[in-house]
C-alpha positions as CSV (number, residue, x, y, z in Angstrom):
1,X,0.0,0.0,0.0
2,X,1.4,3.4,-1.0
3,X,0.8,6.5,1.2
4,X,0.3,10.0,-0.1
5,X,3.2,12.4,0.7
6,X,2.4,15.2,3.1
7,X,1.3,18.4,1.2
8,X,2.5,21.8,2.3
9,X,0.0,24.4,3.5
10,X,0.9,26.7,0.6
11,X,0.3,23.9,-2.0
12,X,-3.0,23.1,-0.3
13,X,-4.0,26.8,-0.4
14,X,-3.3,27.0,-4.2
15,X,-5.2,23.8,-4.8
16,X,-8.1,25.2,-2.7
17,X,-8.2,28.3,-4.8
18,X,-8.3,26.3,-8.0
19,X,-11.1,24.0,-6.6
20,X,-13.1,27.0,-5.5
21,X,-12.9,28.6,-8.9
22,X,-13.9,25.4,-10.6
23,X,-16.9,24.9,-8.3
24,X,-18.1,28.4,-9.0
25,X,-17.9,27.7,-12.8
26,X,-19.5,24.2,-12.4
27,X,-22.4,25.4,-10.3
28,X,-23.3,28.0,-13.0
29,X,-22.8,26.0,-16.2
30,X,-25.8,23.7,-16.3
31,X,-28.2,26.6,-15.3
32,X,-26.9,29.5,-17.5
33,X,-29.8,28.9,-19.9
34,X,-32.3,30.0,-17.2
35,X,-31.2,33.6,-17.8
36,X,-33.3,33.5,-20.9
37,X,-36.3,31.8,-19.3
38,X,-39.8,33.3,-18.7
39,X,-41.6,33.3,-15.4
40,X,-43.5,30.1,-14.9
41,X,-46.1,28.4,-12.7
42,X,-46.6,30.4,-9.5
43,X,-44.1,33.1,-10.3
44,X,-46.5,35.7,-11.7
45,X,-49.0,35.1,-8.8
46,X,-46.2,35.5,-6.2
47,X,-44.7,38.6,-7.8
48,X,-48.2,40.1,-8.2
49,X,-48.9,39.5,-4.5
50,X,-45.5,40.9,-3.5
51,X,-46.2,44.0,-5.5
52,X,-49.7,44.4,-4.1
53,X,-48.3,44.3,-0.5
54,X,-45.1,46.2,-1.0
55,X,-46.3,48.8,-3.5
56,X,-48.1,51.0,-0.9
57,X,-46.1,50.0,2.1
58,X,-42.6,49.0,1.0
59,X,-40.4,46.5,2.7
60,X,-42.0,47.1,6.2
61,X,-45.3,45.9,4.8
62,X,-43.7,42.6,3.7
63,X,-42.4,42.0,7.2
64,X,-45.9,42.7,8.5
65,X,-47.6,40.3,6.1
66,X,-47.7,36.6,5.6
67,X,-46.5,34.7,2.5
68,X,-49.2,33.9,0.0
69,X,-49.9,33.6,-3.8
70,X,-53.2,35.5,-3.7
71,X,-54.7,37.9,-1.3
72,X,-57.6,35.6,-0.5
73,X,-55.5,32.4,-0.2
74,X,-53.5,32.2,3.1
75,X,-50.9,29.5,3.1
76,X,-49.8,29.7,6.8
77,X,-46.2,30.8,5.9
78,X,-44.1,33.8,7.0
79,X,-41.2,34.5,4.7
80,X,-40.5,38.2,4.6
81,X,-36.8,38.0,3.5
82,X,-37.8,36.0,0.4
83,X,-40.5,38.4,-0.6
84,X,-38.2,41.4,0.1
85,X,-35.6,39.9,-2.2
86,X,-38.2,39.7,-4.9
87,X,-39.6,43.1,-4.3
88,X,-36.2,44.8,-4.5
89,X,-35.9,43.4,-8.0
90,X,-39.4,44.3,-9.3
91,X,-40.2,47.5,-7.5
92,X,-39.3,49.7,-10.5
93,X,-41.5,47.8,-12.9
94,X,-44.5,46.3,-11.1
95,X,-46.8,49.3,-11.3
96,X,-46.7,49.4,-15.1
97,X,-46.3,45.7,-15.8
98,X,-47.8,44.0,-12.8
99,X,-46.7,40.4,-12.5
100,X,-45.9,40.4,-16.2
101,X,-42.4,41.8,-15.7
102,X,-40.2,42.7,-18.7
103,X,-37.6,40.3,-19.9
104,X,-34.7,42.2,-18.3
105,X,-36.4,41.8,-14.9
106,X,-37.1,38.1,-15.4
107,X,-33.4,37.7,-16.3
108,X,-32.4,39.4,-13.1
109,X,-34.7,37.2,-11.0
110,X,-33.2,34.1,-12.5
111,X,-29.7,35.4,-12.2
112,X,-30.1,35.9,-8.4
113,X,-31.4,32.4,-8.1
114,X,-28.3,31.2,-9.9
115,X,-25.9,33.3,-7.7
116,X,-27.6,31.8,-4.6
117,X,-27.0,28.3,-5.8
118,X,-23.3,29.2,-6.4
119,X,-23.0,30.5,-2.9
120,X,-24.6,27.3,-1.5
121,X,-22.1,25.2,-3.4
122,X,-19.2,27.2,-1.9
123,X,-20.6,26.8,1.6
124,X,-21.0,23.0,1.1
125,X,-17.4,22.9,0.1
126,X,-16.3,24.9,3.1
127,X,-18.1,22.5,5.4
128,X,-16.6,19.4,3.7
129,X,-13.2,21.0,4.0
130,X,-13.5,21.1,7.8
131,X,-13.7,17.3,7.8
132,X,-11.8,16.4,4.7
133,X,-8.3,18.0,4.4
134,X,-7.8,17.2,0.8
135,X,-9.3,20.1,-1.2
136,X,-9.7,17.9,-4.3
137,X,-11.8,15.2,-2.4
138,X,-13.9,18.0,-0.8
139,X,-14.2,19.6,-4.2
140,X,-15.6,16.4,-5.8
141,X,-18.3,16.1,-3.2
142,X,-19.2,19.8,-3.6
143,X,-19.1,19.5,-7.4
144,X,-21.8,16.8,-7.2
145,X,-23.9,19.2,-5.3
146,X,-23.2,22.0,-7.8
147,X,-24.4,20.1,-10.9
148,X,-26.9,17.6,-9.5
149,X,-30.2,17.4,-11.5
150,X,-32.3,17.4,-8.4
151,X,-31.4,21.1,-8.0
152,X,-32.9,22.1,-11.4
153,X,-36.2,23.1,-9.9
154,X,-34.9,25.4,-7.1
155,X,-32.6,27.1,-9.5
156,X,-34.9,27.4,-12.5
157,X,-38.1,28.2,-10.6
158,X,-38.0,31.8,-9.2
159,X,-40.6,31.0,-6.6
160,X,-38.3,28.3,-5.2
161,X,-36.0,31.1,-4.0
162,X,-37.3,30.3,-0.5
163,X,-35.3,27.0,-0.6
164,X,-32.1,28.7,-1.9
165,X,-32.2,31.6,0.6
166,X,-32.8,29.2,3.5
167,X,-30.0,27.0,2.4
168,X,-27.5,30.0,2.1
169,X,-28.4,31.2,5.6
170,X,-28.4,27.7,7.2
171,X,-25.2,26.5,5.6
172,X,-23.5,29.9,6.3
173,X,-24.6,29.7,9.9
174,X,-23.2,26.2,10.2
175,X,-19.8,27.4,8.9
176,X,-19.8,30.3,11.4
177,X,-20.8,27.9,14.3
178,X,-17.8,25.6,13.5
179,X,-15.5,28.6,13.2
180,X,-16.7,30.0,16.5
181,X,-16.0,26.7,18.2
182,X,-12.5,26.4,16.9
183,X,-11.3,30.0,17.1
184,X,-10.6,32.6,19.9
185,X,-10.6,36.3,20.4
186,X,-12.0,38.7,17.8
187,X,-12.4,36.0,15.2
188,X,-14.7,34.1,17.5
189,X,-16.8,37.2,18.2
190,X,-17.2,37.9,14.5
191,X,-18.1,34.2,13.8
192,X,-20.7,34.2,16.5
193,X,-22.2,37.5,15.4
194,X,-22.4,36.5,11.7
195,X,-23.7,33.1,12.6
196,X,-26.5,34.5,14.8
197,X,-27.6,36.9,12.1
198,X,-27.7,34.1,9.5
199,X,-29.6,31.9,12.0
200,X,-32.2,34.7,12.3
201,X,-32.4,35.2,8.5
202,X,-33.0,31.5,7.8
203,X,-36.5,31.1,9.3
204,X,-37.5,34.4,7.7
205,X,-36.7,32.9,4.3
206,X,-38.3,29.4,5.0
207,X,-39.7,27.7,8.0
208,X,-37.3,24.7,7.4
209,X,-34.5,26.7,8.9
210,X,-36.2,26.7,12.3
211,X,-34.6,23.3,12.8
212,X,-31.1,24.6,12.8
213,X,-30.6,24.3,16.6
214,X,-31.6,20.7,16.4
215,X,-28.8,20.0,14.0
216,X,-26.3,22.0,16.0
217,X,-27.2,20.1,19.2
218,X,-26.7,16.8,17.4
219,X,-23.4,18.0,16.0
220,X,-22.3,19.0,19.5
221,X,-22.3,15.4,20.5
222,X,-21.5,13.7,17.2
223,X,-18.5,15.6,15.9
224,X,-15.1,14.6,17.3
225,X,-13.4,17.1,19.6
226,X,-10.5,19.0,18.1
227,X,-9.5,22.2,16.3
228,X,-12.1,21.7,13.5
229,X,-15.1,22.4,15.7
230,X,-13.8,23.0,19.3
231,X,-14.6,21.1,22.5
232,X,-18.0,19.6,23.2
233,X,-18.6,22.0,26.0
234,X,-17.9,25.0,23.8
235,X,-20.2,23.6,21.1
236,X,-23.0,23.1,23.6
237,X,-22.8,26.7,24.8
238,X,-22.8,27.9,21.2
239,X,-25.8,25.7,20.3
240,X,-27.7,27.2,23.2
241,X,-26.8,30.7,22.0
242,X,-28.1,29.8,18.5
243,X,-31.5,29.2,19.9
244,X,-32.0,32.9,20.5
245,X,-32.3,34.0,16.8
246,X,-34.7,31.2,16.2
247,X,-36.8,32.3,19.1
248,X,-36.9,35.9,17.7
249,X,-38.0,34.5,14.3
250,X,-40.8,32.6,15.9
251,X,-41.9,35.7,17.8
252,X,-42.0,37.7,14.6
253,X,-43.9,35.0,12.9
254,X,-46.4,34.7,15.8
255,X,-47.0,38.5,15.8
256,X,-47.9,38.5,12.1
257,X,-49.7,35.1,11.9
258,X,-51.8,35.5,15.0
259,X,-54.9,36.4,12.9
260,X,-54.3,33.6,10.4
261,X,-55.5,30.0,10.7
262,X,-52.6,27.8,11.7
263,X,-52.3,24.1,10.7
264,X,-52.8,21.6,13.5
265,X,-49.8,20.2,15.2
266,X,-51.0,16.7,15.9
267,X,-48.8,13.9,14.6
268,X,-50.4,12.4,11.5
269,X,-49.2,8.8,11.7
270,X,-51.3,7.5,8.8
271,X,-50.1,10.3,6.5
272,X,-46.5,9.9,7.6
273,X,-46.4,6.2,6.9
274,X,-48.5,6.5,3.7
275,X,-46.7,9.3,2.0
276,X,-43.9,10.6,4.3
277,X,-41.7,7.5,4.4
278,X,-42.2,6.7,0.7
279,X,-41.2,10.3,0.0
280,X,-38.1,9.9,2.0
281,X,-37.1,6.9,-0.1
282,X,-37.9,8.9,-3.2
283,X,-35.5,11.7,-2.1
284,X,-32.7,9.1,-1.5
285,X,-33.3,7.6,-4.9
286,X,-33.2,11.0,-6.6
287,X,-29.7,11.7,-5.2
288,X,-28.4,8.4,-6.5
289,X,-30.6,7.9,-9.7
290,X,-31.9,11.4,-10.6
291,X,-34.2,10.4,-13.4
292,X,-36.9,11.1,-14.4
293,X,-37.2,14.6,-13.0
294,X,-40.8,15.8,-12.3
295,X,-42.3,19.2,-11.6
296,X,-45.2,17.7,-9.7
297,X,-45.2,14.4,-7.8
298,X,-48.4,12.4,-7.1
299,X,-48.9,9.5,-4.6
300,X,-48.4,7.1,-7.6
301,X,-44.8,8.4,-7.9
302,X,-44.1,7.3,-4.3
303,X,-44.5,3.6,-5.1
304,X,-41.5,1.6,-3.9
305,X,-40.0,0.2,-7.1
306,X,-36.6,-1.2,-8.1
307,X,-34.9,2.1,-8.7
308,X,-36.0,3.3,-5.2
309,X,-34.6,0.1,-3.6
310,X,-31.4,0.5,-5.5
311,X,-31.0,4.1,-4.4
312,X,-31.6,3.3,-0.8
313,X,-29.1,0.4,-1.0
314,X,-26.5,2.7,-2.5
315,X,-26.9,5.3,0.3
316,X,-26.5,2.6,2.9
317,X,-23.4,1.4,1.1
318,X,-21.9,4.9,1.1
319,X,-22.7,5.2,4.9
320,X,-21.0,1.8,5.6
321,X,-17.9,2.7,3.6
322,X,-17.6,6.1,5.3
323,X,-18.0,4.5,8.8
324,X,-15.5,1.8,8.1
325,X,-13.1,4.4,6.9
326,X,-13.1,5.9,10.4
327,X,-15.5,8.7,9.7
328,X,-18.5,7.4,11.7
329,X,-19.1,10.7,13.7
330,X,-18.9,12.9,10.7
331,X,-21.2,10.5,8.7
332,X,-23.8,10.6,11.4
333,X,-23.6,14.4,11.6
334,X,-24.1,14.5,7.8
335,X,-27.1,12.1,8.0
336,X,-28.5,14.4,10.6
337,X,-28.5,17.4,8.1
338,X,-30.3,15.2,5.6
339,X,-33.0,13.9,7.9
340,X,-33.7,16.9,10.2
341,X,-34.1,19.4,7.4
342,X,-36.3,17.0,5.5
343,X,-38.7,16.4,8.4
344,X,-41.0,19.3,7.7
345,X,-42.1,17.8,4.4
346,X,-42.5,14.2,5.5
347,X,-46.1,14.7,6.5
348,X,-45.6,14.6,10.2
349,X,-47.8,17.6,10.3
350,X,-50.8,18.4,8.0
351,X,-49.6,20.1,4.9
352,X,-51.1,21.1,1.6
353,X,-49.7,20.9,-1.9
354,X,-47.7,18.2,-3.6
355,X,-46.7,15.1,-1.6
356,X,-43.1,15.6,-2.8
357,X,-41.0,18.1,-4.7
358,X,-37.4,18.2,-5.8
359,X,-37.0,21.7,-4.3
360,X,-37.7,20.2,-0.9
361,X,-34.4,18.3,-1.2
362,X,-32.2,21.2,-1.8
363,X,-30.9,21.9,1.7
364,X,-31.1,18.2,2.9
365,X,-29.0,17.2,-0.1
366,X,-26.1,19.0,1.4
367,X,-26.0,16.2,3.9
368,X,-25.9,13.6,1.2
369,X,-23.0,15.5,-0.5
370,X,-21.1,15.4,2.8
371,X,-21.7,11.6,3.1
372,X,-20.5,11.1,-0.5
373,X,-17.3,13.0,0.3
374,X,-16.7,11.1,3.5
375,X,-17.1,7.8,1.7
376,X,-14.7,9.0,-1.0
377,X,-12.0,9.6,1.7
378,X,-11.9,5.9,2.4
379,X,-10.6,5.1,-1.0
380,X,-7.8,7.7,-0.7
381,X,-5.5,5.2,1.1
382,X,-4.0,3.6,-2.0
383,X,-3.1,4.9,-5.4
384,X,-5.2,2.4,-7.3
385,X,-8.4,2.9,-5.3
386,X,-7.9,6.6,-5.3
387,X,-7.8,6.8,-9.1
388,X,-10.8,4.4,-9.4
389,X,-13.0,6.3,-6.9
390,X,-12.2,9.7,-8.3
391,X,-12.8,8.4,-11.8
392,X,-16.3,7.1,-10.7
393,X,-17.2,10.4,-9.0
394,X,-15.9,12.4,-11.9
395,X,-18.0,10.3,-14.3
396,X,-21.0,10.8,-12.1
397,X,-20.4,14.6,-12.1
398,X,-20.3,14.6,-15.9
399,X,-23.5,12.6,-16.1
400,X,-25.3,14.8,-13.6
401,X,-24.3,17.9,-15.5
402,X,-25.7,16.5,-18.8
403,X,-28.9,15.5,-17.0
404,X,-29.2,19.0,-15.5
405,X,-28.7,20.7,-18.8
406,X,-31.5,18.6,-20.2
407,X,-33.7,18.7,-17.1
408,X,-33.7,22.5,-17.0
409,X,-35.2,23.0,-20.5
410,X,-38.8,22.4,-19.6
411,X,-38.7,25.3,-17.2
412,X,-38.3,27.8,-20.1
413,X,-42.0,28.6,-20.3
414,X,-45.4,27.6,-19.0
415,X,-46.1,25.7,-22.3
416,X,-43.0,23.5,-22.0
417,X,-43.3,23.1,-18.3
418,X,-46.9,21.9,-18.2
419,X,-46.5,19.7,-21.3
420,X,-43.6,18.1,-19.5
421,X,-45.6,17.7,-16.3
422,X,-48.5,16.1,-18.1
423,X,-46.1,13.7,-19.9
424,X,-44.2,12.5,-16.8
425,X,-47.0,12.8,-14.3
426,X,-50.3,12.3,-16.2
427,X,-52.3,11.8,-13.0
428,X,-51.4,15.2,-11.6
429,X,-54.5,17.4,-11.8
430,X,-52.5,20.7,-11.4
431,X,-50.5,19.8,-14.5
432,X,-53.6,19.5,-16.6
433,X,-55.0,22.7,-15.2
434,X,-51.8,24.5,-16.0
435,X,-51.8,23.2,-19.5
436,X,-55.4,24.4,-19.8
437,X,-54.3,27.9,-18.8
438,X,-51.6,27.8,-21.5
439,X,-54.3,26.8,-24.1
440,X,-56.6,29.6,-22.8
441,X,-53.9,32.2,-23.3
442,X,-53.4,30.9,-26.8
443,X,-57.2,31.0,-27.3
444,X,-57.3,27.3,-28.0
445,X,-60.5,26.9,-26.0
446,X,-61.6,23.4,-26.9
447,X,-58.2,22.0,-25.8
448,X,-58.4,24.1,-22.7
449,X,-61.8,22.8,-21.8
450,X,-60.6,19.2,-22.4
451,X,-57.6,19.7,-20.0
452,X,-59.9,21.3,-17.4
453,X,-62.2,18.3,-17.5
454,X,-59.3,16.0,-17.2
455,X,-58.1,17.8,-14.1
456,X,-61.6,17.6,-12.6
457,X,-61.8,13.9,-13.3
458,X,-58.5,13.4,-11.5
459,X,-59.4,15.6,-8.6
460,X,-63.2,16.4,-8.2
461,X,-62.4,18.8,-5.4
462,X,-60.1,21.0,-7.5
463,X,-61.8,24.4,-7.4
464,X,-59.2,26.0,-9.7
465,X,-60.0,23.6,-12.5
466,X,-63.8,24.3,-12.3
467,X,-63.1,28.1,-12.3
468,X,-60.9,27.9,-15.4
469,X,-63.5,25.7,-17.1
470,X,-66.1,28.5,-16.4
471,X,-63.8,31.1,-17.9
472,X,-63.2,29.0,-21.0
473,X,-66.9,28.2,-21.4
474,X,-67.8,31.8,-21.1
475,X,-65.4,32.8,-23.8
476,X,-67.0,30.2,-26.0
477,X,-70.4,31.8,-25.2
478,X,-71.4,28.5,-23.5
479,X,-73.0,30.3,-20.5
480,X,-74.9,27.3,-19.2
481,X,-71.7,25.3,-18.7
482,X,-69.9,28.4,-17.4
483,X,-72.6,28.9,-14.7
484,X,-72.4,25.2,-13.7
485,X,-68.6,25.4,-13.5
486,X,-68.5,28.6,-11.5
487,X,-71.2,27.3,-9.1
488,X,-69.2,24.1,-8.5
489,X,-66.0,26.2,-7.9
490,X,-67.9,28.4,-5.4
491,X,-69.2,25.4,-3.5
492,X,-65.6,24.2,-3.1
493,X,-64.1,27.6,-2.4
494,X,-66.9,30.0,-1.3
495,X,-64.4,32.8,-0.2
496,X,-62.3,32.9,-3.3
497,X,-62.5,36.4,-4.7
498,X,-61.7,35.5,-8.3
499,X,-64.7,33.2,-8.6
500,X,-67.0,36.0,-7.5
501,X,-65.3,38.3,-9.9
502,X,-65.8,35.9,-12.8
503,X,-69.4,35.4,-11.9
504,X,-69.7,39.2,-12.0
505,X,-68.3,39.2,-15.6
506,X,-70.7,36.5,-16.6
507,X,-73.7,38.4,-15.1
508,X,-72.6,41.6,-16.8
509,X,-72.3,39.8,-20.2
510,X,-75.9,38.6,-19.7
511,X,-77.1,42.1,-19.0
512,X,-77.6,41.5,-15.2
513,X,-75.9,44.6,-14.0
514,X,-77.3,44.5,-10.4
515,X,-76.0,41.0,-10.0
516,X,-72.7,41.9,-11.5
517,X,-72.3,44.8,-9.0
518,X,-73.0,42.4,-6.1
519,X,-70.5,39.9,-7.3
520,X,-67.7,42.4,-7.9
521,X,-68.4,44.0,-4.5
522,X,-68.2,40.6,-2.8
523,X,-64.9,39.9,-4.6
524,X,-63.5,43.3,-3.4
525,X,-64.7,42.6,0.2
526,X,-63.0,39.1,0.2
527,X,-59.8,40.5,-1.2
528,X,-59.5,44.3,-0.6
529,X,-56.2,44.3,-2.5
530,X,-57.7,42.7,-5.6
531,X,-57.3,45.6,-8.0
532,X,-59.1,44.0,-10.9
533,X,-62.2,43.5,-8.8
534,X,-62.3,47.2,-7.9
535,X,-61.8,48.1,-11.5
536,X,-64.6,45.9,-12.7
537,X,-66.8,47.1,-9.8
538,X,-66.2,50.7,-10.8
539,X,-66.9,49.9,-14.5
540,X,-70.2,48.1,-13.6
541,X,-71.2,51.0,-11.4
542,X,-70.4,53.4,-14.2
543,X,-72.5,51.4,-16.7
544,X,-75.4,51.3,-14.2
545,X,-75.3,55.0,-13.8
546,X,-73.6,55.3,-10.4
547,X,-70.8,57.7,-11.4
548,X,-69.9,58.7,-7.9
549,X,-69.5,55.0,-6.9
550,X,-67.2,54.6,-9.9
551,X,-65.1,57.5,-8.8
552,X,-64.7,56.0,-5.3
553,X,-63.4,52.8,-6.8
554,X,-60.9,54.8,-8.9
555,X,-59.7,56.5,-5.7
556,X,-59.1,53.0,-4.2
557,X,-57.2,52.0,-7.3
558,X,-54.9,55.0,-6.9
559,X,-53.3,53.0,-4.1
560,X,-53.6,49.5,-5.6
561,X,-52.9,50.0,-9.2
562,X,-52.6,53.6,-10.6
563,X,-52.7,52.3,-14.2
564,X,-56.2,50.8,-13.7
565,X,-57.2,53.9,-11.8
566,X,-56.3,56.1,-14.8
567,X,-58.1,53.7,-17.2
568,X,-61.3,53.9,-15.1
569,X,-61.2,57.7,-14.9
570,X,-60.8,57.8,-18.7
571,X,-64.0,55.7,-19.0
572,X,-65.7,58.1,-16.6
573,X,-64.6,61.1,-18.7
574,X,-65.6,59.4,-22.0
575,X,-69.1,58.7,-20.6
576,X,-69.5,62.3,-19.3
577,X,-68.4,63.6,-22.7
578,X,-70.8,61.4,-24.7
579,X,-73.6,61.4,-22.3
580,X,-74.2,57.7,-23.0
581,X,-73.4,54.7,-20.6
582,X,-70.7,52.3,-21.7
583,X,-71.2,48.7,-22.5
584,X,-70.9,45.9,-20.0
585,X,-67.5,44.8,-18.7
586,X,-65.7,42.2,-20.8
587,X,-63.9,39.2,-19.5
């Protein structure tokens, strides 16, 4: 057996600089094409809501508001740092463009997501370097994180910035925590201060970061004592200190969310065993065998098949190799990162939305990258095994990069994304509803109606599909079907403002102005920030002869959307000049 010759600190420093530069380049390469992508899926809704809240009140209003995609649809989340980062990029264009931001702004939004991913890659490498002295071995593990296909969704999907920001803050805080444990004097003070700030920022980006103290407590006992992370006593004291920013984040959340319905906190054993554990196995499989990628996972995708079993066996093998190589403590610490930060999406608590998503794995996958690097160290003891192991990991990095380049393409537009979703997950009702929206925008109404009905067949309780079917039917002048669809949507979601607004449009088209006014007024009551409802209400009041009521709605629109306020005032002026009432509002 041949042993590696000791390497000088200067040589290691040069190698580290080369590896760091390579990681920055690698983390960007597969995702550079996103700079030319449109906004997709929930992006326009989220940006529109951010603009609605921050337009009148600025950043303070975002810290005083919850995180939601529509003013009448609370989600139970509080993520002001995420919404602030979005607002700072759209504040100069949202008033004139609304959620339909210009290409330059879309490019900037995607660019920041990419930069955040590059930062996460560097932070993962810094953590690995604490445990693996060879910068090249640490670089291989971080490179796998940099180009892994499972990270396509969080990088390409602007709304997934929550996951990227939370990962930056959590990983950065972990680095500071380790540095504080192993340093003294001013450096320790700076590390503690920076780590606490990052620990506070994490939960304000995504709730997942609230579990950081749990990981730190586990690391305090698991990691070996030494200069890399300090003594156990020091680590325990630091971990206790790290609880403070999390408590502050919880207090801020409680203050804002006190008026919002919170999900129950009872342990849902049936849901955990039915979907949570299978989702855990799926995430393990995605790290080892990242194909096919899917924008929307259904329960069918959680079935335990051969690839899932192979992925689980491969992870167990990596753990065994790392442990047998004398890295048992670091391996358990890495496994803790993976499991703890994945807990919130394993259905231990009642949650809405998809049963699994690739973006949920972003921060937990840092733990899998750590395990991979620790296993790789075991093969560094002889020249032959070192060459073989590095060759295998190098090949895996190349394959992952190719898969990421291919996997990112569907995120270019709504049309390509929803077509991909329907193809790989045909039983996902939201995928069919999304494709129906694409057809509606393209005025391909028969295809849109078909996709709406497919979504309803898959999920009879899907109010969004019924509502869109109503819109499509109305545009085809099939008012009977439109009424049936809107009524079904209203039974499922009686407090949804958009449904009442669409019913108002339908009533106005049928010449029922009094009913239209009632519907628009109800929509405005349910969602006071819903500018379109106020505009349509003002228009309907104008047509019905209530000019003063129309002026009041224009005054409200001055705060919500000045462009619509001006449009309504122009209609008021035109009617005053002609002396004749305008026609009914159009959809």
